[in-house]
C-alpha positions in Angstrom: 0.0 0.0 0.0 2.8 2.4 0.9 4.5 1.7 -2.5 1.3 2.5 -4.4 0.9 5.8 -2.4 4.6 6.8 -2.9 4.4 6.1 -6.6 1.2 8.2 -7.0 2.8 11.1 -5.1 6.0 10.8 -7.2 3.9 10.9 -10.4 2.0 13.9 -9.1 5.3 15.8 -8.3 6.6 15.0 -11.8 3.4 16.3 -13.4 2.2 12.9 -14.6 -0.9 12.7 -12.3 -3.7 15.1 -12.2 -5.0 16.5 -8.9 -8.1 14.3 -9.0 -5.7 11.3 -8.8 -3.9 12.5 -5.7 -6.3 14.7 -3.7 -7.7 11.9 -1.7 -4.3 10.8 -0.5 -4.2 13.8 1.8 -7.0 12.3 3.9 -4.6 9.4 4.9 -2.0 11.7 6.3 -1.8 13.3 9.7 -2.3 17.1 9.6 0.7 19.2 10.4 1.4 22.9 10.1 4.0 22.3 7.4 3.9 20.3 4.2 2.9 16.6 4.7 5.7 15.6 2.3 9.5 16.3 3.0 11.9 16.4 0.1 15.5 15.3 0.5 18.2 16.8 -1.7 21.1 14.3 -2.5 23.2 16.7 -4.5 24.8 20.0 -3.5 23.5 22.4 -6.1 23.2 26.2 -6.0 19.7 27.5 -5.2 17.6 28.5 -8.1 15.2 31.4 -7.6 12.8 30.0 -10.3 9.5 28.5 -8.9 9.6 24.7 -9.1 6.8 23.0 -11.0 6.1 20.7 -8.1 5.4 23.4 -5.6 1.6 23.4 -6.4 1.5 19.7 -5.5 3.4 20.3 -2.3 1.3 23.2 -1.3 -1.9 21.1 -1.8 -0.4 18.7 0.8 -0.7 21.3 3.6 -4.4 20.7 4.2 -6.9 17.9 4.3 -5.1 15.6 6.7 -6.5 13.9 9.7 -6.3 15.5 13.2 -4.2 13.7 15.7 -4.2 14.4 19.4 -0.7 14.6 20.9 
């Protein structure tokens, strides 16, 4: 199940999956004040000031999660 969800999120970040294909995934995640998805950078590259195409997908993963009492 995790592999299927990870692949769907990866496809969404690459632009190969429309919002209707990944919107319901948010309801499986725990709500946090930051993005539900953390990206890890494996190469040391200079920062680019251009907006990244995947930011719209990441920003959609800031709402819609389940509440969790701590």
